[in-house]
N, C-alpha and C positions, 0 to 999 in steps of 0.2 A: 504493500500500500504506500502511495506517495505521501510524503510529509506535506502538510498544508503550505509551508513556505516554498518548498520545491514546486508544488503544483502551481502556485501563483506565478512563480518565475517562469515556468514553462508556458503558461497562458500568455503572459505579457510578451515573452520572446516570440511566440507564434503570431500574436496579433501584429507585432511590429516587424515581422519578417517581410522579405520582398514578395512572398506569396500573397499576403493579404494587404500589406501596404499602409497600415495605420501608422501615423507618426507619433501619436500619444495614446497611452493606455493607463488607466488607473481604476482603483476599486473604492467604492463607498458602500454605506449601509442602506437598507430600504427605509430608514427612518424618515419622518416628514421633512421636506426640504426647508432649510432655514429662512428663506425669503418668501415663503408662501403668502404672508400677510401683505407684502408689497405687491405681489401679483393680484391678490384679491382687491386691493385698493385701486390698482390700475383698471381692473374690470369695472369696479363701482363708478369710476369716473368716465366710463364708456370710451376709453381710449383704444378699444379693440375694433372700433368702427363696425363694419358689417360682419365681422368674423364671429358670429353667434355661437359657433361650435366650441369656442373657447370658454364660454360662460354657462353651458348647460350643466345641470346638477350632476349628471353621471361623471362628466369630465372633472368637475371640481372636487368631488369626493375622492376620486382615484388619484388626482394630482396631490392631494393632501396626504395620501397613504398608499405608496406603491404596492403594498401587500394586498390591496384590494384588486390589483391587476393580476398578480401572481401570488396566491396565498402561501405558497412554499418558498417564496423569495427570502434568501438569507444574505445575498450580496448583489451589488449592481456593478457591472463592468462598464466603464465609460471609455469611449474610443473617439479618435479624431482622424479623419481621412483628408489629406490635402488636395486642393485643386489649384490650377495654375493662377499665379498672381497676375492681375491685369497691369498694363503699363501705367505709369504715374500721371499720364495726361489722357484726355479723351482723344479719340481718333480725329485727326484733322480733316477738314473738307478737302477732297482731292482736287488737283488741278484738272481743268478741262482738257481733254485730248482733242486734237484737231480732227474735225469730221465725226466726232463721237457725240452721242447723246449725253448730256451732263447727268451726274448723279451725286447724291450725298450719302454719307454713311451714318448709321445709327450705332448705338452702344447697347450691348447685352451684358448683364452681370456675369462675371467670370465663372461662377459655379455652374452656369447653364450653358457653357460652350460645347459640352460633349453630351454623352449619354446621361439620362436622368439618374441622379444618385439614388432615387427610390428603387431603381432597378439594380444598380451596382452594389450598394451597401448591404441590402438584405442577403444577397448571395454570399458575401464575405462573412456576415454574421452566422449564417447557417454552417459555413465551413468551419468557423471557429468553435461553434457549439459541438460539431461532430468531433473536432480535435479534443475538446474538453471531455467528452463522453468516452473517447478512446483512452484518455489518461486515467480516468477514475474507474473505468470498466463497467459502467452502468448508465442508463438514461438519466439525464438531468433535467428537471423541470426548468423551462426557460421561456422568455418572451423578449423578442428583439424589436427595437424601434430606431428610426432615424427621422425625427420631427413628425412622426405619425401617431404618437400615442399621448395620452393625458399625463405627461410628466414634465417637470421643469428641468429641461436638459442642461442649461447653463448653470443652474444651481447645483445639480448633481455633479457636473464636471468640475466646478470650483471645489466642491467638497471632496472630490476624488483627486485633487491636486493638479489638475490640468492647466489651470490659469485663473485669471480673475475676470469679472464682468466689467468691461470698460464703459466709459461714458457714452459710447455709441451703442451700447447694449450687446456688443459682440464679446464672445469669450476670447481673451488675449493671452497668449503664452509668451513669456519674455524672450524665449529663444527662437520662436517660430511665427510670431505675429498672430494673425487671425484668419488667414485664408485656408480654412479647413471646415469640414462638416462633421457634426457630432452624431454619435450613435451610441446606443446603450443595449446591454443584454441583462435582463433580470434573471438571476440564477438561483436555483434551489440547492446551492452548496455554499459552505462557509469559506470565505476568503478574507484574509486580513485587510482591513481598509487602509488606504493611504492617508497620510496627513493632509488636511485641506490646505488650499492656497489662501493664505490669510492677508497678504499685502496688496494694497491698491497702488499700482504703479502708473496710474494715469497722471498723478500729481496735479499740477496747476494747468496742464495742457487742456486747451479747449478747441483744438483744430477741427475735430469732427463736428462739434456743435456749430462753430462759425462757418464751416464749409457746406453744411447741409442746404441744398438749394431751396427746400420748402420749409426749413426751420422746424422740422418735426422732432428733433432730439430735445428732450426735456431735461431739466436740471437734476432730476432725481434718478437718472439712468434708465428712463423708460422712453418710449416713443409715443407720439400721437399718431397712431397707425393710419388714421384717415388722411394724413398729410404726407406720409412716407411714399417716395417714388416706387419702391418695391410693391407696396400695397396697391397703389394706383394703377400700376401696369400689369399686375398679376392677379391679385385677389379680388379687386373691384370688378364686378361683372356688369356695371352700368356705365353711364356717362362719367367721364372725368370732370370734376368741378371746373368750370371755366376759369375761376380765379387762380387755379393751380397749374393750368396747362403750360403757360409760358415758362414756369420754373422747372418743368421736366426736361427741358433741353432736348437732346437727341437720344435719351434713354428709351428703349422700346421694350425692354424686359428686365425688370430689376434695376438695381443701382449699386455702385461700389464706392461712391464718393467718400463716405465716412471711413471706409477702410483704406482708400487710396491716400488719404492725408494723414493716416495714423503713423507716427514715427516708429512704432514697434514693427510695422510691416517691412521695414528695411531688412529685417532678418528672415522674412518669408522666402522659402525656396521658390524660384521662378517657375518650376515645373511641378505639377501635381501628379496624382495617381494616373497611370497610363490609361485606365478605363474611363477617365473623365477628360481625355484629350480633346482639344477643340476640333470641331468639324470645320471643314472648309467653308468659308463664307459666313460663318455664324457669329464670331466675335463682333464684327463691324459690318452688318449687312448693308447692301446697296438699297436704299429706301424706295427709290422710284420703282425699281424692279420688284420689290416686295409687295407693292400695292397691286401688282398683277397676279399674285398668288391665288389660284382657284382653290376651292376646298380640297381637291385631289392633290394639287401640287403642295399645298400647305402640309397635308398629312404625310406626303412623301418626304418632303424636306426635313420635317421635324419629328419623324418617327422615333420613338423612344427618347425624345428630348424633353427637358423640363418645360420648354416653350409651349408644348401641347396644353399645359395647364391654363394658359390664357385663352386658348382656342383661337380659331382664325379671326373671329370678329373682334376679340380683345386685342390681338396682336396688330391687326390692320388699323384699329382705332389708335393704338399707340404710334404706329408708323405715320399715320396722318398728322397727329399732333407734332411729332418730330419734324416732319416736313414743313408744317406751318411755322415752327420755331426757326427753321433754317432760313426762311425768307428768300429761298432760291426760286426764281421765276421759272427755271427749267422744270420744276415739279408740277406746274400748272396743268399741262395736258393730262398727266396721269391722275391728278386729283379730280379734274373734271370728269374723267371717265369713272372714277370711283363714286361719284355722286349717283351712279346707277347701280351700285352694288346691292345685292339682295338683302344685306343687313342694314336696317335703319340706323343703328348706332355708328356703323362705319360711314354711312352717308353724312350724318350730322357732323362728325369730326373732320371729314374731308371738306365740308362746307366751311367750317371754322378755319381750317388751314388755308383755304383760298382767301378768306377775308384777311387773315394775318399777312399773307404774302402781298396782297393788294395794298394794305396799309403801309407796309414797310418799304414797298417799292416806289412809293410816291415821293 
């Protein structure tokens, strides 16, 4: 029988091996998360916008006690998988080629450049559970998540020693920055917990707060989700509020601004896990061409991509807003054609974009 200390060392070694690719791994207990009250206060202020699934009773009770998710849970293994760090500046507008139709580029959050991590990470978690069961010689009750379950991931990660929650609400590791995705496995075996990460290393820095285009980062290390570009371009299924559209710039899916300005990300590795490798044409899509995506072409281009979450109508809504913000008259023909799109929401945002270009070109 393997000694508990040796078992934990083997698990951590396997998790961070080249086979699985996690860059951080730590263990914590299934006790209630320490900052649950802060999350509940955030909900009570309705800062979660339209994400009502965060506030339903079932989620709240399980978030308060992970054992309600897995009654046999004795330990929680917390992991981090890296993704490619974006450049420190947004993609510049390209120079016009002679005899070519002009185009402008959009920005997509770096975690979404490749295959959807909801596909990639669960496979890695299953492989790690299989390894654990081989080590102990019997099945182990388990439940794996990667932002899909009613748990406070960053709270658990901090308690497992992986880093601290920064002012931009991201988990930050002093040696690796914040360009990674969190995952957890609730386990029905006893593993020694790691000491929590107790220091706040943001100090007096306010770069993320000051850089946020929509001023959604609050002083208490929470977000006003309804103003966050990631929420507006992904989670919001309706019209983007008119007063926020110009602040979105050329982001068409997610946003990296608060991480791009974070000084700790100078330590982030430029390349992430190979399974999340950027697809051709995804990091900075050609927006005029994107407006021409039919439902079939959209599904083909973004098969197994996180961008599927926005659906075609949400993605083209975002593309139209970005083109409106670009003020490029070359986009007018494509936007006029989009006024006939079958999706009313896409039509409305294309009309807004045309108005913006007209105003800015005078």
